Every structure is written in structure tokens, then in C-alpha cells.
SERO-4910 file (N, C-alpha, C, O; in steps of 0.05 Angstrom, whole numbers):
BEGIN
 pado doro    nc1    nc2    nc3   cac1   cac2   cac3    cc1    cc2    cc3    oc1    oc2    oc3
  Met    A    461    168    -60    474    165    -34    453    166    -12    434    181    -14
  Ala    A    457    151      8    437    150     30    436    176     44    457    189     50
  Ser    A    412    185     51    408    209     67    419    205     95    418    182    105
  Ser    A    429    226    108    439    223    135    418    227    156    423    225    180
  Thr    A    393    233    147    371    239    166    349    219    162    333    223    143
  Pro    A    346    199    179    323    180    177    297    195    181    296    218    190
  Leu    A    275    181    175    249    195    173    236    202    200    222    221    201
  His    A    241    186    220    226    189    246    244    205    265    263    195    275
  Pro    A    237    231    270    255    248    285    254    246    315    272    256    328
  Arg    A    234    232    326    232    232    355    247    210    368    250    188    356
  Ser    A    257    215    392    271    194    408    252    185    429    243    200    446
  Ile    A    245    159    428    227    147    448    241    126    464    249    105    453
  Lys    A    246    131    489    259    112    506    239    101    527    227    117    541
  Arg    A    236     75    527    216     63    545    229     43    564    246     28    555
  Pro    A    220     43    589    231     23    608    219     -4    603    199     -7    589
  Ala    A    231    -24    616    220    -51    615    194    -52    629    190    -37    649
  Thr    A    175    -68    619    149    -71    632    142   -100    636    151   -117    621
  Ala    A    126   -106    656    118   -133    661     96   -141    642     79   -125    634
  Ala    A     96   -167    633     77   -176    614     49   -175    624     30   -172    609
  Asp    A     45   -177    651     18   -177    662     12   -150    675     -5   -148    693
  Ala    A     25   -128    665     21   -102    677     -8    -92    674    -17    -77    691
  Leu    A    -22   -100    653    -50    -91    649    -69   -113    658    -68   -135    648
  Ala    A    -86   -106    677   -105   -126    688   -133   -123    677   -149   -141    678
  Ile    A   -140    -99    666   -166    -94    655   -163    -81    628   -141    -70    622
  Pro    A   -183    -83    610   -181    -70    584   -176    -40    588   -185    -28    607
  Arg    A   -162    -29    569   -155      0    570   -155     12    543   -144      1    524
  Val    A   -169     35    540   -169     49    515   -142     61    510   -131     74    528
  Leu    A   -131     58    486   -105     68    479   -107     93    462   -123     93    443
  Pro    A    -92    114    467    -93    138    450    -85    131    422    -66    116    417
  Val    A    -99    142    402    -94    138    374    -85    164    362    -96    185    368
  Ser    A    -65    163    344    -55    187    332    -49    182    302    -51    160    293
  Arg    A    -42    204    288    -34    203    260     -7    218    258     -7    241    249
  Pro    A     14    205    265     40    218    264     49    224    236     41    210    217
  Gly    A     64    246    232     72    254    206    100    244    199    116    259    187
  Arg    A    106    219    205    133    209    199    138    208    169    159    214    159
  Cys    A    117    199    154    119    198    125     91    203    115     73    187    121
  Ala    A     87    224    100     60    232     92     46    210     76     22    207     77
  Ala    A     61    194     61     49    173     45     43    149     61     26    133     53
  Ala    A     57    145     84     55    119     98     38    120    122     25    100    129
  Ala    A     37    142    136     25    143    163     -5    138    161    -19    150    145
  Gly    A    -15    121    179    -44    117    182    -52    126    210    -38    141    223
  Ala    A    -75    116    218    -84    122    245    -80     97    262    -88     75    254
  Gly    A    -67    100    285    -62     77    302    -48     84    328    -49    107    337
  Val    A    -36     64    339    -23     66    365      7     68    360     19     50    349
  Phe    A     19     90    369     47     95    365     61    103    391     48    117    408
  Asp    A     85     94    395    102    104    417     89    100    445     90    118    461
  Gln    A     77     77    449     65     71    475     74     44    485     57     27    493
  Val    A    100     39    484    111     13    489    105      3    517    105    -22    522
  Glu    A    100     21    536     93     11    563     68     -7    561     65    -26    577
  Asp    A     49      0    543     24    -15    541     24    -34    517      6    -51    516
  Thr    A     42    -32    498     40    -47    473     64    -65    468     64    -80    448
  Asp    A     85    -65    485    108    -82    482     99   -111    474     83   -123    488
  Pro    A    109   -122    451    133   -115    436    127    -96    412    145    -91    396
  Phe    A    102    -86    409     96    -70    386    105    -41    390     99    -28    410
  Leu    A    120    -31    371    128     -3    371    105     14    359    102     37    366
  Ser    A     90      2    340     67     15    329     49     -6    316     59    -27    306
  Val    A     23     -1    316      4    -16    300    -16      4    289    -28     19    304
  Asp    A    -19      5    262    -37     25    251    -53     14    227    -44     -5    214
  Ile    A    -75     27    222    -92     21    199    -85     43    178    -88     67    184
  Phe    A    -76     35    155    -68     55    135    -85     52    110    -97     31    104
  Arg    A    -86     74     95    -99     75     68    -83     93     50    -75    115     58
  Arg    A    -78     84     26    -63    100      7    -76     98    -21    -84     76    -29
  Gln    A    -78    120    -34    -89    121    -62    -66    128    -80    -61    152    -85
  Gly    A    -52    108    -91    -31    112   -110     -5    123    -99     14    125   -114
  Ala    A     -4    130    -73     21    142    -62     42    121    -57     36     99    -46
  Cys    A     67    127    -64     89    109    -58    102    117    -31     99    140    -22
  Ile    A    115     97    -19    132    103      4    160    102     -7    170     80    -13
  Pro    A    174    124     -9    201    124    -21    221    109     -3    215    103     20
  Pro    A    245    102    -14    265     88      2    271    101     28    275    125     30
  His    A    271     84     50    275     94     77    287     70     93    282     47     86
  Pro    A    301     76    115    314     54    130    297     43    152    280     56    163
  His    A    303     17    159    292      5    183    315    -12    195    331    -23    180
  Ala    A    315    -15    221    335    -33    235    324    -40    262    310    -24    275
  Gly    A    331    -64    272    324    -72    299    294    -78    303    285    -77    325
  Cys    A    280    -83    281    251    -88    283    241   -105    261    255   -110    241
  Val    A    217   -114    264    202   -127    242    182   -107    232    168    -93    247
  Val    A    179   -105    205    158    -89    193    139   -109    179    146   -121    159
  Ala    A    115   -111    190     95   -130    178     72   -114    166     60    -97    180
  Thr    A     67   -118    140     47   -103    126     26   -123    115     32   -141     99
  Tyr    A      1   -119    123    -21   -136    114    -41   -119     97    -50    -98    107
  Leu    A    -47   -128     73    -66   -114     56    -93   -127     59    -96   -151     57
  Phe    A   -114   -110     65   -141   -121     66   -149   -133     39   -140   -123     19
  Pro    A   -165   -154     40   -173   -167     15   -188   -148     -5   -188   -153    -29
  Asp    A   -200   -127      6   -215   -109    -12   -197    -86    -23   -208    -68    -36
  Ser    A   -171    -87    -19   -153    -69    -33   -156    -74    -62   -161    -96    -71
  Thr    A   -151    -53    -79   -156    -55   -107   -131    -55   -124   -133    -53   -149
  Thr    A   -108    -58   -112    -83    -61   -127    -63    -75   -109    -67    -78    -85
  Ser    A    -41    -84   -122    -19    -97   -107      1    -76    -99      0    -53   -108
  Leu    A     19    -84    -82     40    -67    -71     67    -80    -76     72   -102    -67
  Arg    A     85    -66    -91    112    -77    -95    129    -69    -72    131    -45    -65
  Cys    A    141    -89    -58    157    -85    -34    186    -93    -39    191   -117    -45
  Arg    A    204    -75    -38    233    -81    -43    249    -73    -19    242    -54     -4
  His    A    272    -87    -15    292    -77      4    319    -79     -9    323    -94    -29
  Ala    A    339    -65      2    364    -62    -11    382    -86    -11    403    -86    -23
  His    A    373   -108      3    389   -132      3    377   -154    -14    382   -178     -9
  Gly    A    361   -146    -34    352   -165    -53    323   -173    -52    313   -186    -71
  Gly    A    308   -165    -32    280   -171    -30    264   -156    -50    267   -131    -52
  Asp    A    246   -169    -65    229   -156    -85    205   -173    -89    206   -193   -104
  Asp    A    182   -166    -77    158   -183    -78    134   -166    -84    133   -142    -77
  Ala    A    114   -178    -97     88   -166   -102     69   -175    -80     64   -198    -77
  Leu    A     60   -156    -64     41   -161    -43     13   -157    -54      5   -134    -59
  Arg    A     -2   -179    -57    -29   -177    -69    -50   -172    -46    -44   -177    -23
  Pro    A    -74   -163    -54    -95   -160    -33    -99   -186    -18   -101   -207    -30
  Gly    A    -99   -184      9   -102   -207     26    -76   -219     35    -76   -237     52
  Asp    A    -53   -210     24    -27   -221     32    -14   -205     55    -22   -183     61
  Leu    A      6   -218     68     21   -206     89     51   -206     81     61   -226     73
  Leu    A     64   -183     84     93   -181     81    106   -180    109     98   -164    126
  Trp    A    126   -198    113    140   -199    139    169   -193    134    183   -210    123
  Leu    A    178   -169    141    206   -161    136    221   -160    162    217   -142    179
  Glu    A    239   -179    166    258   -179    188    281   -161    180    298   -169    163
  Thr    A    283   -137    192    304   -118    183    331   -125    194    351   -116    183
  Asn    A    332   -140    216    357   -148    229    374   -123    234    365   -104    246
  Cys    A    400   -123    224    417   -100    230    414    -77    210    429    -58    211
  Gly    A    393    -78    193    386    -54    177    385    -58    148    401    -72    135
  Thr    A    365    -45    136    362    -45    107    346    -20     99    332     -8    115
  Val    A    347    -14     73    331      8     61    307     -6     47    311    -25     33
  His    A    284      5     51    259     -8     43    242     12     27    243     36     31
  Glu    A    226      1      7    209     18     -9    183      2    -15    184    -22    -18
  Glu    A    161     17    -17    135      5    -24    123     22    -46    122     47    -44
  Ala    A    113     10    -68    101     24    -90     77      9   -100     79    -14   -108
  Pro    A     53     22   -100     29      9   -112     33      4   -142     46     20   -156
  Asp    A     21    -17   -152     22    -23   -180      7     -3   -197     14      2   -220
  Ser    A    -14      8   -185    -30     27   -200    -32     53   -185    -37     54   -161
  Gly    A    -29     75   -200    -31    101   -187    -60    110   -183    -65    129   -169
  Arg    A    -79     95   -195   -107    103   -193   -123     85   -173   -145     92   -166
  Ala    A   -110     64   -164   -124     46   -145   -115     51   -117    -97     67   -112
  Ser    A   -127     37    -98   -121     42    -69   -113     16    -55   -121     -6    -63
  Val    A    -96     20    -35    -89     -2    -17    -96      6     12    -94     30     19
  Arg    A   -105    -13     27   -112     -8     55   -106    -33     71   -109    -55     62
  Gly    A    -96    -29     95    -89    -52    111    -78    -44    139    -84    -23    149
  Val    A    -63    -63    150    -52    -60    177    -21    -61    175    -10    -78    160
  Arg    A     -8    -43    189     21    -45    191     29    -48    220     20    -33    237
  Met    A     46    -68    226     56    -72    253     86    -69    252     99    -81    235
  Val    A     97    -53    271    126    -52    274    132    -65    301    123    -55    322
  Val    A    147    -87    301    152   -103    324    181   -100    333    199   -103    316
  Ser    A    186    -95    358    213    -90    367    230   -116    367    220   -137    375
  Arg    A    254   -113    358    275   -134    360    300   -121    373    322   -131    369
  Ala    A    296    -99    387    318    -84    398    336   -101    415    327   -115    433
  Gly    A    362   -101    408    382   -117    423    382   -146    415    399   -161    424
  Arg    A    364   -155    397    362   -183    389    367   -186    359    365   -208    348
  His    A    372   -164    345    377   -166    316    405   -177    311    424   -166    321
  Pro    A    407   -199    296    433   -210    290    448   -194    269    437   -176    256
  His    A    473   -201    266    490   -187    246    487   -202    219    507   -210    207
  Gly    A    463   -206    211    457   -220    186    441   -203    167    432   -181    174
  Ala    A    437   -213    143    423   -198    122    393   -198    129    382   -217    141
  Pro    A    379   -177    122    350   -176    125    337   -198    109    347   -208     89
  Ala    A    313   -206    119    298   -228    106    269   -220    102    256   -210    121
  Gln    A    259   -224     78    232   -216     71    215   -240     63    224   -256     46
  Thr    A    192   -244     75    175   -267     69    146   -257     64    137   -238     77
  Val    A    133   -269     45    105   -262     39     88   -286     47     93   -309     38
  Val    A     68   -281     64     48   -301     70     24   -296     52     11   -275     54
  Arg    A     18   -315     34     -3   -311     14    -31   -315     27    -34   -330     46
  Ala    A    -50   -301     16    -77   -302     27    -88   -331     28   -102   -338     47
  Glu    A    -81   -347      8    -92   -374      7    -81   -392     28    -92   -414     33
  Ser    A    -59   -385     41    -47   -402     62    -57   -394     90    -50   -407    109
  Met    A    -73   -373     92    -83   -365    118   -107   -382    126   -121   -393    109
  Ser    A   -111   -384    152   -133   -401    163   -158   -384    165   -158   -361    176
  Arg    A   -180   -394    154   -206   -380    155   -228   -398    166   -229   -422    160
  Trp    A   -246   -387    182   -268   -402    192   -290   -382    200   -286   -358    202
  Arg    A   -314   -393    206   -336   -376    214   -347   -385    242   -349   -409    247
  Glu    A   -353   -366    259   -366   -371    284   -391   -354    285   -390   -330    289
  Gly    A   -414   -367    282   -439   -353    280   -439   -334    256   -436   -344    234
  Asp    A   -443   -308    261   -444   -289    239   -418   -274    236   -417   -252    223
  Val    A   -396   -284    247   -370   -271    245   -351   -289    230   -346   -312    237
  Asp    A   -338   -278    209   -317   -292    195   -290   -284    207   -285   -261    213
  Leu    A   -273   -304    212   -247   -300    224   -225   -308    204   -227   -328    191
  Thr    A   -204   -292    203   -180   -298    187   -156   -296    204   -150   -275    215
  Leu    A   -141   -318    207   -115   -317    221    -94   -310    200    -86   -327    184
  Val    A    -85   -286    201    -65   -275    181    -38   -287    186    -24   -295    167
  Cys    A    -29   -288    212     -4   -300    219     -4   -307    248    -21   -297    263
  Gly    A     15   -324    256     17   -332    284     -1   -355    291     -7   -371    274
  Asp    A    -10   -356    316    -27   -379    324    -50   -369    341    -48   -349    356
  Trp    A    -72   -383    339    -96   -377    354   -110   -404    360   -120   -417    342
  Gly    A   -110   -412    385   -120   -438    392   -103   -459    379    -79   -460    382
  Glu    A   -117   -477    365   -102   -499    352    -94   -492    323    -81   -508    309
  Arg    A   -101   -468    314    -94   -459    287    -67   -445    287    -59   -432    306
  Asp    A    -53   -448    265    -27   -436    262    -21   -429    233    -28   -445    215
  Val    A    -10   -406    229     -2   -398    202     28   -392    202     37   -373    215
  Ala    A     43   -408    188     72   -406    189     81   -382    173     68   -374    153
  Arg    A    103   -370    181    116   -348    167    145   -347    176    154   -366    190
  Ala    A    159   -326    170    187   -324    177    190   -325    208    171   -320    222
  Glu    A    214   -331    216    220   -332    245    213   -306    258    216   -285    246
  Gly    A    203   -307    282    196   -282    296    178   -286    319    162   -268    325
  Gly    A    179   -309    333    163   -312    356    134   -318    349    129   -329    327
  Arg    A    116   -312    367     88   -318    363     71   -293    358     48   -291    366
  Thr    A     83   -274    343     67   -250    336     43   -259    319     46   -272    299
  Thr    A     19   -250    327     -5   -260    315    -22   -236    306    -23   -215    319
  Leu    A    -35   -240    283    -55   -220    273    -80   -235    265    -79   -253    248
  Leu    A   -102   -228    278   -128   -241    273   -148   -220    264   -150   -198    276
  Gln    A   -163   -226    243   -183   -208    232   -211   -220    236   -216   -244    231
  Leu    A   -229   -203    246   -257   -211    251   -275   -193    234   -274   -168    236
  Asp    A   -292   -205    217   -311   -191    200   -339   -199    206   -346   -223    204
  Trp    A   -356   -180    214   -384   -185    220   -401   -185    194   -401   -166    179
  Gln    A   -415   -208    189   -433   -210    166   -461   -202    173   -478   -198    155
  Ala    A   -467   -198    198   -493   -189    208   -488   -178    236   -468   -185    249
  Asp    A   -507   -162    246   -505   -153    274   -505   -178    292   -522   -195    289
  Ala    A   -485   -179    309   -482   -204    325   -467   -199    351   -449   -182    352
  Leu    A   -473   -216    371   -458   -217    396   -442   -243    397   -451   -264    386
  Arg    A   -419   -242    409   -403   -267    412   -383   -261    435   -380   -238    444
  Thr    A   -369   -282    443   -348   -278    463   -321   -283    451   -318   -297    431
  Leu    A   -301   -271    463   -273   -274    454   -256   -281    478   -256   -266    498
  Glu    A   -242   -303    477   -225   -311    499   -196   -304    492   -184   -316    474
  Ile    A   -184   -285    507   -156   -278    504   -140   -298    521   -144   -299    545
  Pro    A   -122   -313    508   -107   -333    523    -87   -321    543    -76   -300    539
  Cys    A    -84   -336    565    -64   -328    585    -38   -343    579    -32   -363    592
  Asp    A    -23   -334    559      1   -348    550     25   -330    547     44   -337    534
  Gly    A     24   -307    561     47   -289    561     46   -268    540     63   -250    540
  Arg    A     28   -270    521     26   -250    500     10   -226    509     -8   -228    526
  Arg    A     15   -203    497      0   -179    501    -17   -174    476     -7   -177    453
  Trp    A    -42   -165    479    -61   -163    457    -72   -135    454    -78   -122    474
  Leu    A    -75   -126    429    -87   -101    422   -109   -105    403   -107   -121    384
  Ala    A   -132    -91    406   -154    -92    387   -157    -65    374   -157    -44    388
  Leu    A   -159    -64    347   -163    -40    332   -187    -44    314   -189    -64    301
  Ile    A   -205    -24    313   -227    -25    295   -218    -14    268   -208      8    267
  Ala    A   -223    -29    247   -214    -21    220   -236     -9    204   -232      8    187
  Gln    A   -261    -18    209   -284     -7    195   -309    -13    211   -311    -33    225
  Gly    A   -329      5    209   -354      0    222   -353      5    252   -337     21    262
  Glu    A   -370     -8    267   -373     -4    296   -373    -31    310   -386    -50    301
  Ala    A   -360    -33    333   -361    -56    350   -357    -48    379   -344    -27    384
  Ala    A   -367    -64    397   -362    -59    426   -346    -83    436   -354   -106    432
  Val    A   -324    -77    449   -306    -98    460   -304    -94    490   -295    -73    499
  Ala    A   -312   -114    505   -311   -113    534   -324    -88    545   -316    -77    565
  Gly    A   -346    -80    532   -362    -57    540   -351    -30    530   -363    -10    536
  Tyr    A   -329    -30    515   -318     -6    504   -327     -3    474   -322    -22    458
  Ala    A   -339     19    467   -348     23    439   -324     32    423   -309     51    430
  Leu    A   -320     19    400   -299     26    381   -311     32    354   -328     17    345
  Arg    A   -303     55    343   -314     63    317   -292     72    298   -272     84    306
  Ala    A   -295     64    273   -276     73    252   -291     95    236   -309     89    221
  Glu    A   -282    120    239   -295    142    226   -275    157    210   -252    162    219
  Gly    A   -282    165    186   -264    180    168   -238    166    162   -218    179    159
  Gly    A   -239    139    161   -215    124    155   -197    121    179   -175    110    176
  Gly    A   -206    129    203   -190    126    227   -195    100    241   -205     81    230
  Thr    A   -187    100    266   -190     75    282   -191     83    312   -184    105    319
  Glu    A   -199     64    328   -197     66    357   -186     40    367   -189     20    354
  Ala    A   -172     41    390   -156     18    399   -160     12    428   -167     30    444
  Leu    A   -156    -13    436   -160    -22    463   -140    -44    469   -135    -61    453
  Ser    A   -128    -43    493   -111    -65    502   -129    -85    516   -148    -78    530
  Leu    A   -123   -111    511   -140   -133    522   -123   -152    538   -107   -166    526
  Pro    A   -126   -154    564   -112   -174    580   -126   -201    577   -147   -203    566
  Pro    A   -114   -222    588   -127   -249    587   -154   -249    600   -159   -234    619
  Gly    A   -172   -265    589   -199   -267    599   -219   -272    577   -212   -273    553
  Val    A   -244   -275    585   -266   -278    565   -281   -252    564   -292   -243    584
  Trp    A   -282   -240    540   -294   -214    536   -316   -216    515   -315   -232    497
  Gln    A   -337   -199    519   -359   -199    501   -354   -180    478   -343   -158    481
  Leu    A   -361   -188    453   -359   -172    429   -387   -167    418   -403   -186    418
  Ala    A   -393   -143    410   -418   -137    396   -411   -121    372   -399    -99    374
  Gly    A   -417   -131    348   -410   -117    324   -434   -112    305   -453   -128    305
  Arg    A   -432    -90    290   -452    -84    270   -444    -98    244   -420   -104    240
  Lys    A   -463   -104    227   -457   -115    201   -437    -98    186   -440    -73    185
  Gly    A   -416   -110    175   -395    -96    161   -372    -87    178   -352    -77    168
  Ala    A   -374    -91    204   -352    -83    222   -328   -102    218   -331   -126    212
  Arg    A   -304    -90    220   -279   -106    219   -262    -99    242   -255    -75    246
  Leu    A   -254   -119    258   -237   -115    281   -211   -130    277   -211   -154    269
  Met    A   -188   -118    283   -162   -131    281   -151   -135    310   -152   -117    326
  Leu    A   -141   -159    314   -130   -166    340   -101   -174    336    -94   -193    322
  Ala    A    -83   -159    349    -54   -164    347    -43   -172    374    -49   -160    394
  Gly    A    -27   -194    374    -15   -204    398     14   -210    395     23   -220    374
  Gly    A     30   -205    416     58   -211    415     70   -215    443     59   -205    462
  Glu    A     93   -228    444    106   -233    469    123   -209    477    141   -201    462
  Pro    A    117   -196    500    133   -173    508    162   -180    512    169   -201    522
  Leu    A    180   -161    505    209   -164    510    215   -157    539    234   -168    550
  Gly    A    200   -139    550    205   -131    578    232   -117    581    245   -120    602
  Glu    A    241   -103    560    267    -90    561    264    -61    551    245    -54    537
  Ser    A    284    -44    559    284    -17    549    288    -16    519    301    -34    508
  Val    A    277      4    506    280      8    477    282     37    471    267     53    482
  Val    A    299     45    453    301     71    442    293     69    413    305     54    398
  Tyr    A    273     84    405    262     82    378    264    110    364    250    129    372
  Arg    A    281    112    344    284    137    330    293    131    301    310    114    297
  Gly    A    283    147    282    291    144    255    285    116    244    299    106    226
  Asn    A    263    104    254    255     76    246    276     56    255    276     33    246
  Phe    A    293     63    274    313     45    286    305     39    315    299     57    330
  Ala    A    303     13    321    298      4    349    324     -6    361    336    -24    350
  Ala    A    332      5    383    357     -1    396    354     -5    426    334      4    438
  Arg    A    374    -18    438    373    -23    467    378      3    483    366      7    504
  Asp    A    396     19    472    404     43    487    415     63    466    416     57    442
  Glu    A    424     86    476    434    107    458    459     97    443    463    104    420
  Gly    A    477     82    456    501     72    443    494     54    419    506     56    398
  Asp    A    475     36    424    466     18    402    453     34    380    457     28    356
  Leu    A    438     55    387    425     72    367    446     86    350    443     88    325
  Val    A    467     97    363    488    110    348    501     92    328    508    100    306
  Ala    A    505     67    337    518     47    319    501     42    295    511     40    272
  Leu    A    474     39    299    456     34    276    456     58    258    456     55    233
  Thr    A    454     82    269    454    106    253    479    109    236    478    117    213
  Arg    A    502    102    249    527    104    234    528     84    211    538     90    189
  Arg    A    517     60    215    515     40    194    499     51    170    507     48    147
  Tyr    A    477     64    176    460     75    155    475     97    140    475     98    115
  Gln    A    487    116    155    500    138    143    524    130    125    531    143    106
  Gln    A    537    108    133    559     97    118    551     80     94    568     70     79
  Gly    A    525     76     91    515     60     68    514     30     73    508     15     54
  Ala    A    519     21     98    520     -8    103    492    -20    102    489    -44    101
  Met    A    471     -4    103    444    -14    101    435    -15     72    412    -22     66
  Gly    A    453     -8     54    447     -9     25    432     15     15    425     33     30
  Thr    A    428     16    -11    413     38    -24    394     26    -44    398      4    -54
  Leu    A    374     41    -51    354     34    -71    350     57    -90    346     80    -81
  Ala    A    350     52   -116    342     72   -135    311     73   -135    299     52   -141
  Pro    A    298     95   -128    269     95   -125    255     89   -151    263     98   -173
  Val    A    233     73   -149    216     67   -172    190     84   -171    173     83   -189
  Cys    A    188    100   -150    163    115   -146    157    134   -169    134    140   -174
  Asp    A    178    144   -182    173    164   -203    169    151   -230    164    165   -250
  Glu    A    171    124   -232    166    111   -257    136    112   -264    120    111   -246
  Pro    A    129    113   -290    101    114   -298     87     89   -288     97     67   -290
  Arg    A     62     92   -277     46     69   -268     19     71   -282      9     94   -287
  Pro    A      6     49   -287    -20     50   -300    -42     63   -283    -65     65   -291
***
């Protein structure tokens, strides 16, 4: 039977914000919230004034730990595994989705009006590491079934600029585009330094809001030093403009962009809603079992 208490206990209500509210780069506070001991990484959480439409963006690492069944509604949950992960991740939801996410792949889960979701590594001795983005769909989630799509690594766009390798995981960047499930122009771009190098990065003035997170090594973005230490990360908001990047060999920088909704959002229990009334309706759906149930596979023997 579904639990009556979703995992995320805090109520976060944010006002609408203008898409061009940030005129200069800004360092964003990074935290490690304890919503789920197996799932939480280091990243940007509950700062929608600066990150709209993202409710959170974090760099996670797990060694054999499963994320047991838990609910999501009114949002997209996008999970990208770094290519150097050493195992796959089985991703299921209660409305029939069941996919193996291999290293280098992206899972795009449109939760719509709600589903129960689970992630389990194929091997208990191997590790997975990557990026998780939770994108608000508050007030825009249809009364339809959740939809899960996997973008395979081989379908992503890759190119090199000087000593920096770039991977367009999803969305669009310049003339490049990587198709995935419906969901606007949410974009994730990975930059990997093959040697110490300087380059410029042009953030387009197209209505999207951009966040930069350092995933490994050291880089300087628009004069701000970003370091990934102890598996953590540091983050920066980037407005439109041409900014200088300086990276050390082995550095990895993730750039996430999305179109702001510019609307109020209440985020609690992994549910994104327009207001308290909408949140109550989503919570009631979950408690009544309308978001489905999953028998956990986390306790099954794994190699």
C-alpha cells in the first residue's frame, strides 16, 4: 500500500520571476539535502527565484544504493549517467515504464499528474554518477499517464572545440539538437577539458535561464572559480552574454538551460503544484493509490 508521507517534507512556495531578472553571473548556494539518503547529491535545491524552471539540479554518486519506490507529480525528472559510470540503472514507474539506463544515457520522465518511481543499479558493487534535473511543470501537467523516454548515448551530439570536448545530452545548442520527449527546450550540455585551456562560451539571449555546475576538477567561469571537491559541486547562474572559461585538464562542467515558467510554485513531497489547493489534490491522489504502486526490487540479489 502506498505510504501517506512523501519523501520531501518541506514546503517551498516561490513567486513568479522575470526571465531576465539576473543581469550578471551569480554564485548559487549548494547543499546536500537529506530527502533520500540514497538519492541526494550536491547541487542547487529550492532556489526557484534564480533557477526557474528548475526545482533542483544536482550531481549525484551512488555505490550500489537503490532509490526505493517514491512518488513524483507536476514535474519532469531527468537523470543523466556520466559515461564513466560502471553499471547501468534500472528505472521503473508504476504506469508501465521499465528501462535500463546505461552509462552515457539520459532518462526523461514526464510525471504528469503523478506516478511512483524506482531506480536500482544492476550491480551492488559498481557505481553510478551523473546529473539529476527536476523541472517544474506545476499547473501544466495534463490528466494523462506518465511517459518515460531514454535518450541513448549514441544519439547525442558530440564535437570538439580546441581542447574541450562537448556533448549535447538533450535540447538544443546553436544549430545542434537532440530530440527527446516533449518538454520545451530544456537543455543539458557537458564540457570536458582534455588539456588546460581557455575558451569563450556564448549564452544565447533566447528566453532560457542557464546554470553551470562543476562535476569534476576545476574551472573558472566568467571569473568565478568553481571546484568539485569530495564529490561535491559548485554552481553559478549565467545570463546571456559571452563569458570566458578556463579549465584544468580533466575538468567537467555541466550547463543546464530551461525556459522559466514565471509562475508561483509550491514544491513538497516531490510534488510541484500551482498552489496549496493543487498540492492537496495531488497528495490525495497519491494517498488514494491513483499514482500506482511498485513492488520494490531493491532487496532482490544483485551481482
